[in-house]
C-alpha positions as CSV (number, residue, x, y, z in Angstrom):
1,M,6.1,-12.8,-13.0
2,M,7.2,-15.5,-10.5
3,N,9.7,-13.1,-8.9
4,R,6.9,-10.6,-8.5
5,Y,4.8,-12.9,-6.3
6,F,7.6,-14.9,-4.7
7,N,9.9,-12.2,-3.6
8,R,12.0,-12.3,-0.4
9,K,9.2,-10.9,1.8
10,T,6.6,-13.4,0.5
11,I,9.1,-16.3,1.1
12,L,9.6,-15.1,4.6
13,I,5.9,-14.9,5.3
14,L,5.3,-18.4,4.0
15,S,8.3,-19.7,5.9
16,F,7.1,-18.2,9.2
17,L,3.6,-19.3,8.6
18,S,4.7,-22.9,7.9
19,L,6.8,-22.9,11.0
20,F,3.9,-21.7,13.1
21,I,1.5,-24.2,11.6
22,I,3.8,-27.1,12.1
23,G,4.6,-26.1,15.7
24,T,1.0,-25.6,16.5
25,I,-0.2,-28.9,15.0
26,F,2.5,-30.9,16.7
27,M,1.9,-29.1,20.0
28,F,-1.7,-30.3,20.0
29,I,-1.1,-33.8,18.9
30,T,1.9,-34.5,21.1
31,P,1.9,-37.0,22.7
32,F,-0.1,-39.2,20.3
33,S,-1.0,-41.5,23.2
34,I,-3.5,-39.1,24.9
35,K,-6.7,-37.4,24.0
36,S,-7.8,-34.0,25.3
37,S,-11.1,-32.3,26.0
38,Y,-11.2,-28.6,26.5
39,Y,-13.5,-26.1,28.1
40,L,-15.8,-28.5,29.9
41,T,-17.9,-27.1,32.7
42,T,-19.6,-28.2,35.8
43,Q,-21.6,-26.5,38.6
44,T,-20.7,-26.1,42.2
45,S,-23.2,-26.6,45.1
46,D,-23.5,-22.8,45.4
47,G,-24.2,-22.2,41.7
48,E,-20.8,-21.3,40.2
49,T,-19.6,-22.6,36.9
50,I,-16.2,-24.3,37.0
51,S,-14.2,-24.6,33.8
52,F,-11.9,-27.6,33.4
53,N,-10.0,-29.7,30.8
54,V,-9.6,-33.5,30.7
55,F,-6.5,-35.2,29.5
56,E,-6.5,-39.0,29.4
57,P,-4.8,-42.0,27.7
58,V,-6.1,-43.2,24.4
59,Q,-5.6,-46.8,25.5
60,S,-6.1,-47.8,29.1
61,E,-7.9,-50.3,31.3
62,D,-11.0,-49.4,33.2
63,P,-11.5,-48.2,35.8
64,K,-9.0,-45.4,35.5
65,K,-7.3,-43.5,38.3
66,A,-7.9,-39.7,38.2
67,V,-5.8,-36.8,39.3
68,L,-7.3,-33.5,40.1
69,I,-5.1,-30.5,39.5
70,G,-5.7,-27.1,41.2
71,H,-3.8,-24.0,40.2
72,G,-2.5,-21.0,42.3
73,F,-3.4,-17.4,42.8
74,M,-3.0,-15.3,39.7
75,A,-3.0,-18.5,37.6
76,N,-5.4,-20.8,35.8
77,K,-5.7,-24.4,34.6
78,E,-3.4,-23.8,31.6
79,F,-0.5,-23.2,34.0
80,M,-0.8,-26.9,35.0
81,K,-1.3,-28.4,31.5
82,G,2.3,-29.8,31.6
83,Y,1.5,-31.9,34.6
84,A,-1.8,-33.1,33.1
85,I,-0.2,-34.2,29.8
86,E,2.6,-36.2,31.5
87,L,0.1,-37.9,33.8
88,A,-2.3,-38.7,30.9
89,A,0.6,-40.3,28.9
90,A,1.4,-42.4,32.0
91,G,-2.2,-43.8,32.1
92,F,-4.1,-41.5,34.3
93,V,-7.1,-39.2,33.8
94,A,-5.8,-35.7,34.6
95,V,-8.3,-32.9,35.3
96,P,-6.9,-29.3,35.7
97,F,-9.6,-26.8,36.5
98,D,-10.1,-23.1,37.1
99,F,-11.0,-22.1,40.7
100,R,-13.9,-19.6,41.0
101,G,-12.9,-16.1,40.0
102,H,-10.0,-17.4,38.0
103,G,-9.5,-18.2,34.3
104,M,-12.9,-19.1,32.7
105,S,-14.8,-20.0,35.9
106,T,-17.4,-17.7,37.2
107,G,-17.8,-16.2,40.7
108,S,-15.4,-14.2,42.8
109,L,-12.3,-15.4,44.7
110,D,-13.4,-16.8,48.1
111,R,-10.7,-19.0,49.6
112,G,-13.1,-20.4,52.1
113,N,-15.2,-21.9,49.3
114,L,-12.5,-23.2,47.0
115,I,-13.2,-26.6,48.4
116,L,-16.7,-26.5,46.7
117,D,-14.9,-26.2,43.3
118,V,-12.9,-29.4,44.1
119,Q,-16.1,-31.1,45.2
120,A,-17.7,-30.1,41.9
121,I,-15.0,-31.8,39.9
122,I,-15.3,-34.9,42.0
123,N,-19.1,-34.9,41.5
124,Y,-18.6,-34.6,37.7
125,L,-16.3,-37.6,37.7
126,N,-18.6,-39.6,39.9
127,T,-21.8,-38.9,37.9
128,T,-20.5,-38.5,34.4
129,R,-17.5,-40.7,34.1
130,S,-18.4,-44.3,34.9
131,D,-14.9,-45.4,33.9
132,I,-13.2,-43.6,36.8
133,D,-12.1,-45.5,40.0
134,M,-13.5,-43.1,42.5
135,D,-11.9,-45.0,45.4
136,N,-8.4,-44.1,44.1
137,L,-7.9,-40.5,43.4
138,A,-5.0,-38.1,43.7
139,Y,-4.7,-34.3,44.0
140,I,-2.0,-31.9,42.8
141,G,-2.2,-28.3,44.2
142,Y,0.0,-25.4,43.1
143,S,0.3,-22.5,45.5
144,M,-3.2,-21.4,46.5
145,G,-4.5,-24.7,45.1
146,G,-2.7,-26.6,47.9
147,G,-5.1,-25.2,50.5
148,P,-8.3,-27.0,49.3
149,G,-6.1,-29.9,48.4
150,N,-5.0,-30.3,52.0
151,Q,-8.7,-30.1,53.0
152,I,-10.1,-32.6,50.5
153,V,-7.5,-35.3,51.2
154,N,-8.3,-35.0,54.9
155,E,-12.0,-35.3,54.3
156,S,-11.9,-38.1,51.9
157,L,-10.0,-41.4,52.2
158,N,-10.5,-41.9,48.5
159,F,-7.4,-39.7,47.9
160,K,-4.3,-41.8,48.0
161,A,-1.7,-39.1,47.0
162,F,-1.3,-35.4,47.6
163,I,1.4,-33.4,45.7
164,G,1.9,-29.8,46.9
165,V,3.7,-27.6,44.3
166,G,5.0,-24.4,45.8
167,T,2.5,-24.6,48.6
168,G,2.3,-25.4,52.3
169,L,1.5,-28.6,54.1
170,G,-1.2,-28.4,56.8
171,N,-2.1,-30.8,59.5
172,I,-2.6,-33.5,56.9
173,R,-3.7,-37.1,57.8
174,S,-1.2,-39.9,58.2
175,G,-1.3,-42.8,55.7
176,D,-1.0,-46.5,56.2
177,S,-1.4,-49.6,54.1
178,S,-5.2,-49.6,54.7
179,N,-5.8,-46.0,53.9
180,P,-2.7,-44.7,52.1
181,L,-1.8,-41.1,51.6
182,N,1.6,-40.5,49.9
183,V,2.7,-36.9,50.1
184,L,5.2,-35.1,47.9
185,M,6.0,-31.4,48.5
186,I,7.7,-29.7,45.6
187,Y,9.7,-26.6,46.6
188,A,11.8,-24.2,44.5
189,K,15.0,-22.8,46.2
190,F,14.0,-19.3,45.2
191,D,10.3,-19.5,46.1
192,E,9.1,-16.1,47.1
193,A,5.8,-17.3,48.6
194,F,7.0,-19.0,51.8
195,Q,10.0,-20.4,53.5
196,L,11.4,-24.0,53.3
197,S,11.7,-24.1,57.1
198,S,7.9,-24.0,57.5
199,L,7.6,-26.9,55.1
200,V,10.3,-28.9,57.0
201,D,8.4,-28.4,60.2
202,S,5.2,-29.8,58.7
203,V,6.9,-32.8,57.2
204,A,8.7,-33.5,60.5
205,T,5.3,-33.5,62.3
206,R,3.8,-35.9,59.7
207,V,6.7,-38.4,59.7
208,G,7.2,-38.2,63.5
209,V,10.9,-37.1,63.6
210,S,12.6,-33.9,64.7
211,T,13.0,-31.0,62.3
212,A,16.7,-31.4,62.3
213,A,16.4,-34.9,61.0
214,I,14.5,-33.8,57.8
215,D,16.5,-33.6,54.6
216,T,15.2,-32.5,51.2
217,N,15.1,-35.1,48.4
218,Q,14.9,-37.8,51.0
219,L,12.1,-40.4,51.1
220,Y,10.4,-41.0,54.5
221,G,8.1,-43.9,54.9
222,S,7.3,-46.0,51.9
223,F,4.7,-46.5,49.1
224,D,4.1,-50.1,50.3
225,N,3.1,-48.8,53.7
226,G,1.0,-45.9,52.2
227,N,2.9,-43.2,54.0
228,A,5.6,-42.1,51.6
229,T,6.6,-38.5,52.3
230,Q,9.2,-36.3,50.6
231,I,10.3,-32.7,50.0
232,Y,11.6,-32.4,46.5
233,L,13.9,-29.3,46.3
234,D,15.1,-27.8,43.0
235,D,17.9,-25.3,43.2
236,N,17.2,-23.2,40.1
237,S,13.5,-22.2,40.1
238,N,11.2,-19.7,41.8
239,H,7.5,-19.7,42.7
240,L,6.3,-19.0,39.2
241,A,8.6,-21.6,37.5
242,V,7.4,-24.5,39.6
243,A,4.2,-24.6,37.5
244,W,6.3,-25.2,34.3
245,D,9.6,-26.7,35.5
246,T,10.1,-30.0,33.7
247,D,12.0,-31.5,36.7
248,F,8.9,-30.9,38.8
249,T,6.5,-32.4,36.3
250,R,8.6,-35.5,36.0
251,E,8.9,-35.9,39.7
252,A,5.1,-35.5,40.2
253,R,4.4,-38.0,37.4
254,D,6.7,-40.6,39.0
255,W,5.1,-40.0,42.4
256,I,1.6,-40.8,41.1
257,I,3.0,-43.8,39.2
258,N,4.5,-45.2,42.4
259,T,1.3,-44.5,44.3
260,F,-0.7,-46.6,41.8
261,P,1.8,-49.2,40.6
262,E,-1.1,-51.4,39.3
263,T,-1.9,-48.8,36.6
264,N,-0.7,-49.8,33.2
265,T,1.7,-47.1,31.9
266,P,1.0,-47.0,28.1
267,D,3.6,-44.3,27.4
268,E,6.8,-44.1,29.4
269,N,8.2,-41.2,27.5
270,F,8.6,-37.7,29.0
271,Y,7.3,-34.9,26.8
272,G,8.1,-31.7,28.7
273,N,11.3,-30.8,26.9
274,L,9.8,-31.6,23.5
275,R,6.7,-29.4,24.2
276,L,9.1,-26.6,25.1
277,L,10.9,-27.0,21.8
278,L,7.5,-27.0,20.0
279,L,6.5,-23.8,21.8
280,I,9.8,-22.1,20.7
281,I,9.0,-23.1,17.1
282,Q,5.5,-21.7,17.5
283,I,6.7,-18.4,19.0
284,I,9.4,-17.9,16.3
285,G,7.0,-18.7,13.5
286,G,4.1,-16.8,14.9
287,I,5.9,-13.6,16.0
288,G,8.0,-13.7,12.7
289,L,4.7,-14.0,10.8
290,F,3.1,-11.1,12.7
291,I,6.1,-8.8,12.1
292,M,6.2,-9.6,8.4
293,L,2.4,-8.9,8.1
294,I,2.5,-5.5,9.6
295,D,3.8,-3.9,6.4
296,P,1.6,-5.6,3.8
297,I,-1.5,-5.0,5.9
298,S,-0.8,-1.3,6.2
299,T,-0.3,-1.3,2.4
300,L,-3.5,-3.2,1.8
301,L,-5.5,-0.7,4.0
302,K,-3.7,2.2,2.2
303,H,-2.5,3.3,5.7
304,K,1.2,3.5,5.1
305,Q,3.4,6.6,5.7
306,E,7.0,5.6,5.9
307,N,8.3,9.0,4.9
308,S,9.7,10.5,8.1
309,E,8.3,13.9,7.2
310,E,4.8,12.5,7.0
311,R,4.9,11.0,10.5
312,L,3.3,13.0,13.3
313,K,5.9,14.3,15.7
314,I,6.5,17.0,18.2
315,E,9.8,18.9,18.0
316,I,11.5,19.6,21.3
317,R,14.6,21.8,21.4
318,D,18.0,21.3,23.2
319,T,17.6,17.7,24.4
320,S,18.2,14.1,23.3
321,A,16.5,10.7,23.3
322,G,18.8,9.4,26.1
323,K,18.4,12.5,28.3
324,L,14.6,12.5,27.9
325,S,14.4,8.8,28.7
326,I,16.3,9.3,32.0
327,T,14.3,12.5,32.8
328,S,11.0,10.6,32.4
329,L,12.1,8.1,35.1
330,L,13.2,11.0,37.3
331,Y,9.8,12.5,37.0
332,S,7.8,9.3,37.1
333,I,9.3,7.6,40.2
334,P,8.8,10.5,42.7
335,L,5.5,11.8,41.2
336,S,4.0,8.3,40.8
337,I,2.6,8.3,44.4
338,V,0.5,11.3,43.4
339,G,-0.7,9.6,40.2
340,I,-1.5,6.4,42.0
341,F,-3.5,8.3,44.6
342,I,-5.5,10.1,41.9
343,I,-6.4,7.0,39.9
344,I,-6.8,4.3,42.5
345,W,-10.3,5.6,43.5
346,I,-11.5,4.7,40.0
347,F,-10.4,1.1,40.5
348,I,-11.6,0.5,44.1
349,P,-15.3,-0.1,43.1
350,L,-14.2,-2.4,40.2
351,P,-13.4,-6.1,40.4
352,L,-10.1,-7.5,39.2
353,A,-8.2,-5.7,42.0
354,I,-4.9,-7.1,40.7
355,E,-5.5,-5.4,37.3
356,G,-6.5,-2.2,39.1
357,F,-3.3,-2.4,41.1
358,F,-1.0,-2.7,38.1
359,L,-2.9,0.0,36.2
360,S,-2.5,2.3,39.2
361,L,1.2,1.7,39.1
362,L,1.2,2.3,35.3
363,F,-0.7,5.6,35.8
364,G,1.9,6.6,38.3
365,Q,4.4,6.5,35.5
366,V,2.0,8.2,33.0
367,F,1.3,11.0,35.5
368,G,5.0,11.7,35.8
369,I,5.3,11.8,32.0
370,L,2.3,14.0,31.8
371,V,4.0,16.5,34.1
372,L,7.1,16.3,32.0
373,L,5.1,16.9,28.9
374,W,3.6,20.1,30.5
375,R,7.2,21.3,31.3
376,L,8.4,20.5,27.8
377,A,5.4,22.3,26.3
378,K,6.2,25.5,28.3
379,K,9.8,25.5,27.3
380,N,8.9,25.0,23.6
381,D,6.1,27.6,23.3
382,L,3.4,24.9,23.2
383,S,0.5,24.0,25.4
384,L,-0.2,20.6,27.0
385,K,-3.5,20.6,25.2
386,Q,-1.8,20.9,21.8
387,I,0.5,18.0,22.6
388,L,-2.3,15.7,23.8
389,K,-4.4,16.5,20.7
390,T,-1.6,15.5,18.3
391,P,-2.7,11.8,17.6
392,F,-6.1,13.1,16.7
393,T,-5.1,15.8,14.2
394,R,-5.3,13.5,11.2
395,Q,-8.5,13.4,9.1
396,I,-11.4,11.2,10.3
397,N,-10.8,8.8,7.4
398,D,-7.2,8.3,8.5
399,L,-8.1,7.8,12.1
400,G,-10.6,5.2,11.0
401,K,-8.0,3.3,9.1
402,S,-5.7,3.4,12.2
403,I,-8.5,1.8,14.3
404,I,-9.2,-0.9,11.7
405,Y,-5.5,-1.5,11.3
406,G,-5.1,-1.9,15.0
407,F,-8.0,-4.3,15.3
408,V,-6.7,-6.4,12.4
409,L,-3.2,-6.7,13.9
410,I,-4.4,-7.4,17.5
411,T,-6.6,-10.2,16.1
412,I,-3.7,-11.8,14.4
413,L,-1.3,-11.3,17.3
414,Y,-3.9,-12.6,19.8
415,L,-4.7,-15.7,17.8
416,I,-0.9,-16.4,17.5
417,L,-0.3,-16.0,21.2
418,Y,-3.5,-17.8,22.3
419,S,-2.6,-20.8,20.1
420,S,0.9,-21.0,21.7
421,I,1.3,-19.7,25.2
422,G,-2.4,-19.2,25.8
423,L,-3.7,-22.7,25.4
424,N,-0.5,-24.3,26.8
425,Y,0.9,-22.2,29.5
426,I,-0.9,-19.1,30.8
427,G,-4.4,-18.9,29.3
428,M,-5.6,-15.8,27.6
429,V,-9.4,-15.9,27.8
430,P,-11.1,-14.3,30.9
431,S,-14.4,-15.6,32.0
432,I,-17.7,-14.0,30.8
433,T,-18.3,-12.5,34.2
434,K,-15.2,-10.3,33.8
435,A,-16.3,-9.0,30.3
436,W,-17.8,-5.7,31.5
437,A,-14.8,-4.9,33.7
438,V,-12.4,-5.8,30.8
439,A,-14.1,-3.3,28.5
440,I,-13.6,-0.5,31.1
441,F,-10.0,-1.5,31.7
442,I,-9.3,-1.4,28.0
443,I,-10.6,2.1,27.6
444,I,-8.6,3.3,30.6
445,T,-5.4,1.5,29.5
446,F,-5.8,2.9,26.0
447,L,-5.8,6.5,27.3
448,M,-2.8,5.8,29.5
449,F,-0.8,4.3,26.6
450,I,-1.8,7.3,24.4
451,I,0.0,9.6,26.8
452,F,3.0,7.4,26.9
453,G,2.9,7.0,23.1
454,I,2.8,10.8,22.6
455,F,5.9,11.1,24.7
456,F,7.9,8.3,23.3
457,Q,6.8,8.1,19.6
458,F,6.2,11.7,18.8
459,I,9.0,13.2,20.9
460,I,11.8,10.6,21.5
461,R,11.5,8.4,18.4
462,P,12.2,11.2,15.8
463,M,15.5,11.9,17.7
464,I,16.7,8.4,16.8
465,P,17.8,7.7,13.2
466,W,15.1,6.2,10.9
467,T,17.2,3.0,10.2
468,K,16.8,-0.6,11.2
469,K,19.4,-0.1,14.0
470,G,17.4,3.0,15.0
471,T,14.2,1.0,15.2
472,L,15.9,-1.6,17.4
473,K,17.3,1.1,19.6
474,A,13.9,2.7,19.9
475,I,12.3,-0.5,20.9
476,L,14.9,-1.2,23.6
477,I,14.6,2.4,25.0
478,H,10.8,2.1,25.0
479,F,11.1,-1.3,26.7
480,G,13.7,0.0,29.2
481,I,11.5,2.9,30.3
482,L,8.5,0.7,31.0
483,L,10.4,-2.1,32.7
484,S,12.7,0.1,34.8
485,Y,9.8,1.8,36.4
486,M,7.9,-1.4,37.0
487,T,11.0,-3.1,38.4
488,F,11.6,-0.3,40.8
489,F,8.1,-0.3,42.3
490,L,7.8,-4.1,42.5
491,L,11.2,-4.2,44.4
492,F,10.1,-1.3,46.6
493,L,6.8,-3.2,47.3
494,G,8.8,-6.3,48.2
495,F,11.1,-4.5,50.6
496,L,8.0,-2.7,52.1
497,T,6.0,-5.9,52.7
498,G,8.9,-8.3,53.3
499,S,7.7,-10.5,50.4
500,F,9.0,-10.6,46.9
501,F,6.1,-12.8,45.7
502,F,4.7,-10.2,43.3
503,F,8.2,-9.4,42.0
504,G,9.1,-13.0,41.3
505,T,5.8,-14.0,39.7
506,T,5.2,-10.8,37.8
507,M,8.6,-9.9,36.3
508,P,8.8,-12.8,33.8
509,V,5.4,-11.9,32.4
510,A,6.1,-8.2,32.5
511,I,9.4,-8.6,30.6
512,C,7.7,-10.5,27.7
513,L,4.6,-8.3,27.7
514,N,6.5,-5.0,27.8
515,L,8.8,-6.1,25.0
516,M,5.9,-7.0,22.8
517,I,4.2,-3.6,23.6
518,A,7.4,-1.7,22.8
519,G,8.0,-3.6,19.5
520,V,4.5,-3.2,18.3
521,S,4.2,0.4,19.3
522,V,7.4,1.5,17.6
523,Y,7.0,-0.5,14.4
524,T,3.3,0.5,13.8
525,Y,4.2,4.1,14.4
526,E,7.0,3.9,11.8
527,K,4.6,2.4,9.3
528,T,1.5,4.6,9.8
529,G,3.0,7.8,11.2
530,N,0.5,7.7,14.2
531,I,0.2,5.9,17.5
532,I,-3.5,5.0,17.4
533,A,-3.0,1.4,16.0
534,G,-0.1,0.6,18.2
535,T,-1.8,2.0,21.3
536,L,-5.0,0.0,20.6
537,I,-2.9,-3.2,20.2
538,A,-1.0,-2.6,23.4
539,A,-4.1,-1.8,25.5
540,I,-6.0,-4.9,24.4
541,L,-3.0,-7.2,24.8
542,F,-2.2,-5.9,28.2
543,V,-5.7,-6.0,29.6
544,M,-6.6,-9.4,28.1
545,I,-3.5,-11.1,29.6
546,V,-3.7,-9.4,33.0
547,S,-7.5,-9.9,33.2
548,T,-7.1,-13.6,32.6
549,L,-4.5,-13.9,35.4
550,A,-6.3,-11.6,37.8
551,P,-8.9,-13.2,40.0
552,Y,-12.4,-11.7,40.3
553,Q,-11.7,-10.0,43.6
554,G,-12.4,-6.7,45.3
555,F,-9.7,-4.3,46.5
556,L,-10.3,-5.0,50.2
557,G,-9.7,-8.8,49.6
558,F,-6.6,-8.0,47.6
559,L,-5.1,-5.7,50.2
560,S,-5.8,-8.2,53.0
561,G,-3.2,-10.4,51.4
562,F,-0.5,-7.9,52.4
563,L,-1.6,-7.8,56.0
């Protein structure tokens, strides 16, 4: 009886669940020396709601010094959580917030009004937190967040430190012992957003020396005189990584400590590496748990068809999986321009231009595959209509089970990802103002992934052996087709515009997202014999992540960034 319930699969499920729970608990209680407040809100002077978190030491002396932390374009407050935690452990109140149009804040992206969001956070601290020393503040700005940071430290002498992370330095005020302003500019060697030379020029102007005299990782001025200035250069990061690089968070923490030496530092430990280890434990436990639950949930819903003969498929003569995979790229790349031109008009009236941009690229690939399906249909005495109807040829009851199965699995996967990378690194909850657009994008994305699923799961997958090695091979081919196309176009865009910003910031997310989509799509097809559940999961996962990162912005505003 015991063997019946505690078989190998049950033990694995319990093991992965335990690993995920342990990793999650310790992720949220580490370090013990700080307390966290999530999803607070405040209003701007023009009526927008700004979402923010507060991290602060459990034990500290009042009044406390506060550090405002502004994120970059296509980012949110969760990107900067690592900085906030280290500062809170060091004795400061750290306040990462979502700019308007980003994360969970309302409004649309308007760079000219980002300063109002910063002022709203200052007003919150001034009116709600009597324990904050409002005469001694600091600001950390990542990428886009550096712009309003430059502005606020120029307008207010209450700011004693400015740290620019992967951002430029404007005509910022000088500091002295009476009105100090210590400036640290953090730059990654492979930053795609701007050149180091422009930063060197700005620092040279600030410290009053020639450009040739400026060296990286060299301190100019001093903290005692209130004019410390430095460019911190790291040689193994890019623009995206500066938000999470532990070397950068450590350097930023030390800079704030040196700016406010009178602040008691209750916890001198550094937690960046430990939190990364805890994230890995969470991911291993969570993804392992999700994979192990796919099979028993399909059994529970009586939606399991592992017999290869029962799986929906489309037989194509005289070809192979490898040949079709390469052919799909040969069709997609040249025909994508036509596909993009066809679909982009749907996205132009919608907000979330970044999401519309990526979905237009995706439809370019789908359009090429659609043409290929038409050609394959003609050669095999089929019609394109027959092929496209294949996922819906099952009985209504079976389709209903597929939809329920998909929603159950995406709920589990979403909770796992949200509890790990979502709350700690990238955020995965778009603001309520994006909800209507998100619904439209999910429907459109679902239809796109249906076409891709028909091609890959119904045609290519049956050509690969139904073994564990075959499953792994299918996942890698699926992943390779998606990523190869995306890589080509992002590189092409980089060469065309002279900026590889989108390539550098998008590829790490694209690799992880496409790998999850490929794995879920292949595995759920093998278990259910249809692509409905896997497609539903892929569409919701894709849209929710991209919608959170994409600012609420029209197409014209987005395109102006390339001009």
